[in-house]
N, C-alpha and C positions, 0 to 999 in steps of 0.2 A: 497664855503668852506664847506668842508666835515666833518662829525663826523663817526669815526670807532669803534667798540667795541672789545677789543684784546681779542684774545682766544690762547693760549700756544697748540693747536693740533696741532702735528705734528712739532713740531719746532726742531726735531733732523734732518730733512733735510733741514734745514734752512742753514747750514754749520757755525753753531756758538760753540763756546766753551762749553756754558752751556745754561742751562734754562733761558729765559730772565726775566731779577726783573719788570715785570710789572703783577699786579694782573689780576686775570680773569674777562672779562667785564670791565675793564677800559677804558674809553672814548680815544678816540687819534683824535686830530683835525688835519687835513691838508690842504693845499691850493691845487687848483684844479689841478696845473702841478705836485702835489706829492712830492712837494721840501720843505726842513725845512731851508733852509736858501739860500743865493745869494750872490752878490758881496757886499752887504753893509753888510754881517756879517749874523748871525742867526735872521730866521722871529719871529714874536709874537707870534705864534704857538708851538715854540719850549720852550717858558717861559710858557705858559699855560700848556701844556703837563706836565712839570717838577712839576708845580703847583697842577695839578690833581693827580699825584701819591703820593702826600703827605697827602691826604685826609684820606687816610684808619688808618692813625697813628697820625691824628690832629682831632679828633672829627668826622667825617664822615662815618663810615664803611659800610654805605649801599649803595650798586650800583645804589640804585636808586635816591640816593642823587649824586652820581659822575654824572651821567647823567644828571642831573637837571644842575647843575654846571657849566657842560662842554657846554650844549644848551645854558645857559647864557651868559657865556664866548664867546662862537662863534658869539652869534647876537650881543655884544660889539664891536666883533672885525671888522666885517663887514660893522657896522655902522661907526667904526673909518675910515676904510680905505676909505668909500662911503665919509667922510670929508677930507680925505687927514691929518689926526692925527696920530701921533705915539702911540704906546698904553703908552709908558714910555715919552712921551712930556712934555712940560712945564704945569704948575700948570693952567694957562690961559686958554692953549688949553685943556686942559681936562675938567675944569670944563666947557667951552661954550659946548664942545662936549656933556657932560653929560644932559645938558639943553637941547639941542636938541633932544637927546636919549628920555628924559622922555615926552619931548613934543609928539613924535612920539608915543611913548608907551602908553602913556596915554589919549591922545585927538587926535592921528593920525586917517589913513582910519580903518576901524572895521576890514580888516584882517590881522592888524598887532597889534592893542588895546590890552591891556593887564588888566585882571583883577588886584584889590588890590592885592590878594595874591599872584599872579604871579610877579607883580610888587616888592614886599617885597621880593620874592626869589631871583628877578635879584639884588636887592641892596645888598645882604647877599652876593651872589656869589662872584659881584664885589669887595666888600668890603673885604673880605677873602682874595681874588687873591691879591690885591691890597697891604694890611698887608704883605703877604708872600714875595709880589715883595720889598718893603721896608727892610725888615730883610734879605734879600738876596743881598741888594744892587744894585738890578736892576732897582727900581724908584725911581728918587728924588722928586715927586709930585705926590698926588694921585687928583682925582675930587671931592672927597666927605669933606662935611665941617661937622665937628663933635662939638657939643654944649657941653660943659661939665656945669655940676651944681652938687645941691646936694639936697637931701630930708630926712624927717624923716622915719624912718622905726623903728618901733618898739620903738618908743623913743630914736633910735640913727640918728644920721646925717652922711648918708653914701654919697661917691661920684657917680654922674652917668654921663652918657655919652650917648648921642644921636645924630646918624647919620641924618643929617636934609634930606636927599632924600627919607627916610620913610614917609609912610602917615600918618596922623593921625588916629588912630585906634579908633572906636565904643564903646562905655563903654558895660562891658558884659552884662548888662541889659537891652540893646536893642535889640538884637539878640537872639532866641532861642538857648538854648546852649546845652539842652538835653529835652526830651520827660518826661512830667508828667504821672502818672501812667496810666491815662484813656486813653493817647496818645500813650503811649506803648502797652497797650491792643489792641488799635484801629489798631496799626501796624501790631501785632502778628497775629491778624485776617485777615489784606488785602494782607500778606504773604500766607495766607492758601485760600485765595478767598471767604472769607466768611465777610459778611456784620457787622457793629455795633452790632447788635442783636445776632453774633456768628453763624446766620445761613446762609444756601449757598448764594452767590450772583448770580444771576441768568446771570449777564452784564461781570461774570470773564472769560477770555480768556486767561489765564498765564497757564504754563506748571509746573509741578514738585512741586504742592503744599504742599505736605507733605514734603519733601525735604527742602522746602524755610521757611516753619513754624517752622520746628525742629533746623532750622540752625540761624534764626531769635530768637530763645529762647534762643541758646545757646550763642550767642553774648550779647543778655541783662541780660543774666545770668551769664556769666563770665568776663565780661570787656575785651575779648581778642581784641588787634588791627589786621585790617584786612591781614596783611601778618601772623598774628598766625594762625586765626583760618581757613584761607583761606588754609594753606597746612597741618590741621592737618590728621592723618591718621586714616582709621576705627578701627586700632589696638589699639589707644592710648585714645578711649574712656575708661572711668573709669567704671566697673564695677554697675548694679543698684543694691545697697543694697535691701535685701529682703523686710523691712518694710518701707513705707513712715515714713518721721523724719523730723523735722523742722530744724534740726542741718544740714548744707551744707555737700557737697561731694566734698572733694579735688579732683583739675583738674591740674595735672603738664602741664604747658608750654612748648612746644618744645624750647630747650635752642638756638639753631642756629637760627630758625624763628622769636626769641623772640628780639625785640627792644635793639641794643648794647650788643646784644647775652647773656643777663642776664637771667640767670637761677631764676624760680620761681613760687610758686604754687598759681593757684586762687583758686575759689569754684563755684558750679552750685546748685541750687537746685533741690529739688528732682523730682518736676514734670517738669523742663526743661529738665532733664536727662533721665527721663521715655520717652518723645517724642524724645528725638536723640535714643533711644534703639527702639522704635515703627517704626521709620524709616529706620535704619539700616533693621531692620526683615520684612519689608513689601516692602516699595517703592525702598530703595535702592537695594534689592534683587532681584526687578524687573527690574533695569537699567543695572544689572551687562551684561557684554559682551564678546568681544573679542579683545576689539580697545589696541593696542600698540603704543606706542610712536615711533619717529625715531630707538633711544637707549633705550631700555626697560632695565630695571635691574628687572629682574625676581627673584622674591622672593617667598620661600617656608617655611614651618614650621615657620609661622610668629606666633606671640603672644603679649602681650602688651609691651613688650619692646625690642623686635627688630625683625630679619627673617633671613633665609640663602640667600645669594644671591651669586651664582656660587660658592658653598661650602664654602664661609666664611660667620661665623655671624655678621651682621650688626646691630648694635644700633640705634633705631629711632632716637635716640638724637644727634646722629653724624652728621645725615644728611642735609644739605641745604635745603631750599625751592626747588630751581631748580631741586636738587638730588630727593626730592619727586615727584616732578610731573612725573618720568620716571619710579616711582615702578608700578609693574603690578604683578597680583597673575600670579600661573603657566598656569592657563588657559587663561589670559588676563584680561583686564579688570583693571582700575587705584585702586591704594591701597588708593588713596583719600577717605575722609568722604563724600564729598559730588559729587556725579556724575551727568551726564547728559545722553544722548544716547548712549547705547553701550557699556557702560562703560566709556565713557571720562570723565575726572576731569572737574567739574565747579569752574572757579575762577572769575568770572565776577561778585562779587557782589555788587559792586559799582552801576552799572547799575542797575540792578535789586531793589535794594533798591530805588534809585530815581523813577524808574518807577512805583513801589508801592506806594511811599508817593505821587506822581502825582496823580495816580488814587484815592486815597482815599480822595484827596482834592478836585478833579474834583466832585466823586461821592456821598461824604457824610459830610466832616468836611472841609469847605474853610480856613478855622486857621492853617489845618495842617502843619509842616513846611516841608521842603526837608530834607532828612534822608539820612546820609553817616555811615560808619561803625563807624568811631570815635564819633558820635554823640551818637550811642550806647552805646561806653564804658562811655561816660560823664553820659548817662542816668544810668547805672551801678552803678557808683560810687554816684549817688546822691541818688539812692534808698538804697545802703549798707549803706551810712552813716546816714542814715534817722533811719533805722533799729536798727544800731549798738546804736546811741544815745538815743531811745527808748527804750533800754534794750533788742529787741526781741531775738537776738542770745542767749543773755546771759541768760535768761529765759530758752529757749529751750536748753541750755549747762547742766543749773541746772536741768531739768528734767532729762536729757540723765544720769547725775552723778548719781542720786538718784533712777534712774531704773537698775543702774549697767551697762548702753550701752554706757559710755562716750569714745570718740574717742581723740585721742590725739589733733584731731581739737577742741574739747568741752572743753577741759582743757586749751587750748590756749586762746578761744573764754572767758573764765571765768577770766584770768588773765590780758591779754593785753588791753591798753589803745584802744579805737576806731578809733583813728587818725591813730597810729602804725599799726593797722591789716589792715586800708584802704591803708596807704602805701606798706604793703607787698603785697596785693591783684594786686594793680596797677601797682606794681615792679618800684615804684619811690627808687633813691638810697637814699633819705633824707626824713623825715620826712617834713621839710621846704617846699620842693617840693610841698609833697600833701596839704598842707596849702595853698602856692599859686596857685596850680590848683584850691581847691574849691574855692577859692577868686574869680577867672577867672569866674566861673561857678556861681556868682553871691551866694552862698549856705549861708542860713541863719544857726543859731544855730552852730558854729563852736566849737567842743569840748573844747580848750582852745588855748590861742596864743603861738606860738614857735618860734624860728628860730629869738634871735636877734643878733646873729654873723653876721657882715658883709660880710666875706666871704662866708657864709651858705646861706644869703640872696641872694648873687648874684649867684650862683650856682641852687641854687632854681627856682631864677627867669629862667636862664638860660633853666634849664630842662622843666618846665612848659612851656616855649616860644614852646620848641621842640614837646610837647605833642597839642599843638594847630595848628601849624603848620601842624600836619600832617592829620587835619580837610578839606585840600586841595591838 
């Protein structure tokens, strides 16, 4: 069974009356014979493809989610076909098939075995598929057993549902969710090719330490997700204030690169922003080259808000991540903030962070954990919460106001509740999500309890689940 990712390019030559109603990059499953039906009627792939097309309007707008769900559905269909079970078979058949599938994927051969997080994704995808199939009248039975129960949340009894195919999750305090300040400093040094003392590490064999350290500081200082900071353009870096200040500097997160396309403004401290500007002026300038992608979008007259592409003014905020990767200057070279050789865009931060963490663990600190981009986001959240609760930013804002140098952000810091500030910085839709998120991080000294409404609690739990799912 094959998976194809749809593109409408050249559809005018397909002999159709109009452009196909299939989103760009939408996965399409089809059998090896390229047929979607036979003498027995429509095949299972047709039903799965119909479900996949509902994802953009049913809470899964990201092409990465479409791909993950499509691959999960493909593996399930292949397993069912191996055991000659229909995708919409009887309850008894589907439950038995799920049992053998779980055994193979959790305890089977190494090349087929799934990690904990990958199995959870499989269960989520298949559960959503069968929920859709039931609502469409296609499935009379589902393979999952759901346990219903009740529990106390903020003094109120609420109903809960648990899919029994899910594995038991470890408690938040069992694993390291974020970096303490000393480990965060060690990670910054490691990215820069330095040892724990801040001096040059003679064994370091990495490349672009200036870029890596500046981008690591950016992630730890803004709390951006991997998709967000990876596709930042050099022109979107805010200007550096004339004088250092304790009040953070606002940083607008690109809307179409943000999760759920939610507009938000986060912030960054002066020292981290100064390191980014230093990288732009020195290391990035030396990495400039003539690189061009296959279909370049050549930009001229670029500024903080946008540039001119083929004579048309384009706003950076209107560009999707894949379009940002096509942007080049008039002389060539990517417009992304982080560059590799010959002006190529650098995007593989997950590998770089993991290798840096492994080197620190092997060379300096055996307790140092693996680091992914989302762990840096957790680190930002905890460090910011600590400063908010201690009143650090409020004192800085009061000082700025007393000297007549108070910005809009300073006034906001003086008036807003710490948890509300953190909600806005992280881009959560509700302060309930922020509260649940912090409790997942085992955060002490939460400012106050919020979110007693059951519906708000359910939405907050779902959004917090999505936050932690991004770690994998």
